[in-house]
C-alpha positions in Angstrom: -23.2 9.3 17.2 -21.5 5.9 17.5 -22.5 3.1 15.1 -23.4 -0.4 16.2 -20.5 -2.7 16.1 -20.6 -5.3 13.4 -17.8 -7.8 13.5 -15.6 -8.5 10.4 -16.5 -11.4 8.2 -14.7 -14.7 8.0 -11.4 -14.5 6.2 -12.1 -14.8 2.4 -10.6 -17.9 0.8 -8.3 -17.4 -2.2 -9.6 -17.5 -5.8 -6.3 -17.6 -7.8 -6.5 -13.9 -8.8 -2.7 -13.6 -9.2 -1.8 -17.0 -10.4 1.6 -16.9 -12.1 2.3 -13.3 -11.4 5.2 -11.7 -9.6 4.8 -8.9 -7.0 6.9 -6.2 -5.4 5.5 -4.5 -2.2 7.0 -1.6 -0.2 6.7 -1.3 3.5 5.6 -4.9 3.9 7.3 -5.9 7.1 5.5 -5.9 10.4 1.8 -6.5 10.9 0.1 -3.8 8.8 -1.5 -3.5 5.4 1.8 -4.2 3.5 2.4 -7.6 5.2 -1.3 -8.5 4.9 -1.1 -7.7 1.2 2.1 -9.8 0.8 0.4 -12.8 2.3 -2.7 -12.3 0.3 -0.8 -12.1 -3.0 0.9 -15.4 -2.2 -2.4 -17.0 -1.2 -3.8 -15.7 -4.5 -1.2 -17.6 -6.5 1.7 -15.2 -7.0 4.7 -17.2 -8.2 7.2 -14.9 -6.6 7.2 -11.9 -4.3 9.8 -9.4 -3.1 8.9 -7.4 0.0 10.8 -4.3 1.1 10.9 -2.2 4.2 13.1 0.4 5.8 13.7 -1.8 8.8 16.4 -4.6 8.2 15.4 -7.0 11.0 11.7 -6.8 10.3 12.3 -7.2 6.6 14.3 -10.4 7.1 11.8 -11.8 9.6 8.8 -11.0 7.3 10.3 -12.6 4.3 11.4 -15.7 6.3 7.9 -16.1 7.8 6.2 -16.0 4.4 8.7 -18.3 2.8 8.1 -20.8 5.5 4.3 -20.5 5.1 4.5 -20.7 1.3 7.4 -23.0 0.5 6.4 -23.6 -3.1 6.7 -19.9 -4.0 9.7 -17.7 -4.1 9.8 -15.0 -1.4 12.6 -12.4 -1.1 13.2 -9.4 1.2 15.3 -6.2 0.6 15.8 -3.2 2.8 14.7 0.0 1.0 14.0 3.6 2.1 11.8 5.0 -0.6 13.0 8.6 0.2 16.4 7.5 -1.2 16.5 7.4 -5.0 19.5 5.1 -5.2 17.8 2.6 -2.9 14.6 2.7 -5.0 16.6 2.0 -8.2 18.4 -0.9 -6.5 15.1 -2.3 -5.3 13.4 -2.2 -8.6 16.5 -3.6 -10.4 16.7 -6.5 -7.9 13.0 -7.2 -8.3 13.3 -7.4 -12.0 16.2 -9.8 -11.7 14.9 -12.1 -8.9 11.3 -12.1 -10.0 12.0 -12.5 -13.7 10.2 -9.3 -14.4 7.7 -7.5 -12.1 4.0 -7.9 -12.9 2.6 -6.0 -9.9 3.9 -3.1 -7.8 2.1 -2.2 -4.6 3.2 1.1 -3.3 2.4 0.8 0.4 5.2 3.0 2.0 3.9 6.0 3.9 4.7 8.0 7.0 2.3 9.8 9.3 2.3 11.7 12.6 0.2 14.2 14.5 1.1 17.9 14.7 -0.8 21.2 14.4 0.2 23.3 11.5 1.4 26.2 13.6 3.7 23.8 15.5 5.0 21.9 12.5 8.5 22.4 11.3 9.6 22.3 7.7 11.5 19.1 8.5 8.4 17.4 9.9 6.3 18.4 6.9 9.0 17.4 4.3 9.7 14.0 5.9 6.0 13.0 5.6 5.8 14.3 2.0 9.1 12.7 1.0 8.2 9.2 2.1 4.4 9.2 1.4 4.1 11.1 -1.8 7.6 11.5 -3.4 8.5 7.9 -2.4 5.4 6.7 -4.3 6.4 8.9 -7.3 10.0 7.5 -7.2 8.8 3.9 -7.1 6.2 4.5 -9.9 8.7 6.2 -12.1 11.3 3.5 -11.7 8.8 0.7 -12.3 7.2 2.3 -15.3 10.6 2.3 -17.0 10.5 -1.5 -16.7 6.8 -2.2 -17.3 6.1 0.1 -20.2 8.5 -1.6 -22.7 6.9 -4.9 -21.9 3.4 -3.5 -22.5 1.9 -4.8 -19.3 1.8 -4.5 -15.5 -0.2 -3.1 -12.7 0.6 -0.6 -10.0 -1.5 -0.2 -6.9 -1.0 2.8 -4.6 -2.1 3.1 -1.0 -3.9 6.4 -0.5 -6.1 7.4 2.5 -9.6 8.9 3.0 -7.7 11.7 4.6 -6.9 12.8 1.0 -10.6 13.8 1.0 -11.5 14.4 4.6 -10.3 17.0 7.0 -8.8 16.0 10.4 -6.9 18.1 12.9 -3.2 17.6 13.2 -3.0 15.7 9.9 -2.3 18.4 7.4 1.0 16.9 6.2 -0.3 13.4 5.9 -3.6 14.4 4.3 -1.7 16.6 1.8 0.6 13.7 0.9 -2.2 11.3 0.4 -4.2 13.8 -1.7 -1.1 14.0 -3.8 -0.9 10.2 -4.1 -4.5 10.3 -5.5 -3.6 13.0 -8.0 -0.4 11.1 -8.9 -2.4 8.0 -9.5 -4.9 9.6 -11.8 -2.3 11.5 -13.9 0.3 8.8 -14.2 -2.4 6.2 -15.0 -3.3 8.1 -18.2 0.3 8.1 -19.3 0.8 4.4 -18.4 -2.4 3.3 -20.1 -0.9 4.0 -23.5 1.6 1.2 -22.8 -0.9 -1.3 -21.4 0.0 -0.6 -17.7 -2.7 0.0 -15.2 -2.3 2.3 -12.1 -5.0 2.6 -9.5 -5.2 3.2 -5.7 -7.1 2.1 -2.6 -8.1 4.7 -0.1 -8.7 3.1 3.4 -10.2 4.8 6.4 -9.0 3.5 9.7 -7.2 0.2 9.8 -6.2 -1.3 13.1 -2.7 -2.8 13.3 0.2 -2.7 15.8 2.0 0.3 14.3 -1.2 2.5 14.4 -1.9 1.4 18.0 1.6 2.6 19.0 1.4 5.9 17.1 -2.1 7.2 18.2 -4.0 7.5 21.5 -6.4 4.6 22.1 -9.2 7.1 22.9 -8.8 8.7 19.5 -8.7 5.3 17.7 -11.9 4.2 19.4 -13.6 7.5 18.6 -12.7 7.2 14.9 -13.7 3.6 14.7 -17.1 4.3 16.3 -17.9 6.7 13.4 -17.6 4.0 10.8 -20.8 2.3 9.6 -19.7 -1.0 11.1 -18.6 0.6 14.3 -15.1 -0.7 13.8 -11.9 -0.2 11.9 -11.0 -2.4 8.9 -8.9 -5.5 9.3 -5.6 -5.2 7.3 -6.6 -8.1 5.2 -9.8 -6.4 4.1 -7.7 -3.6 2.5 -5.3 -6.2 1.1 -8.3 -7.8 -0.7 -9.0 -4.6 -2.6 -5.3 -4.2 -3.5 -5.2 -7.7 -4.9 -8.4 -7.0 -6.9 -6.8 -3.9 -8.4 -3.7 -5.8 -9.2 -5.6 -8.6 -10.9 -7.0 -9.0 -14.4 -10.5 -8.6 -12.9 -9.7 -4.9 -12.8 -8.5 -4.8 -16.4 -10.6 -1.7 -17.3 -9.9 0.4 -14.3 -7.5 3.3 -15.0 -6.6 6.0 -12.5 -9.4 5.0 -10.0 -9.2 5.6 -6.3 -11.3 3.0 -4.5 -12.6 4.1 -1.2 -12.3 1.2 1.2 -14.3 2.8 3.9 -17.5 1.9 5.7 -18.7 5.5 5.6 -18.8 8.3 3.0 -15.4 9.6 2.1 
């Protein structure tokens, strides 16, 4: 049964949740959750931000656009494929240098696709796992080596309600996102000993250009109609949850996976 459409609220004004903090975000080029989170972090007062993405042109354009919009804050861009350990190490090292130490890491990089299990190759399975789950692990491991000696920091992972729900042709992506949830919980207990917080947000359907290109319109409309608001989330609505988890307002949250969904997970 389709839900009645309820339009999104007005864009929420900033409240200085990240005043003076530095932020590193993966997969932040383009028009999806990562870019929305990058903009939101700057709106919330981040003093410096480094965004990364696997696409050179989009990375450069995204960083330039945000620097123009926020001229009083430092914005950098660096190409990084999180499935490559050397690139991950180089990204984290550059963030530490340019940001003067990284206060917040947002692990947004992920890779999806649609394929039935019986038709899925090992390569297709592994590619999704390597970017979505192992890439999050690589970034978390590299950043914890920087944050833990300082005794502070926050890491926010992007999971998905598919880590809980079943959906056809999504076995690889759902398995990866369920792994992100487990990684969040386990690594959070280890990091908490050093004053570092790790949590995750678990969105349902979020409409953005990349999703529209990768999935049939009929399927997207069907999924959106099942949501309690009769619509998918705006990217900035998910970014708001990420910023909250990165902020000191979430100081007692450890290993939580917040379901940003308008229906039961």
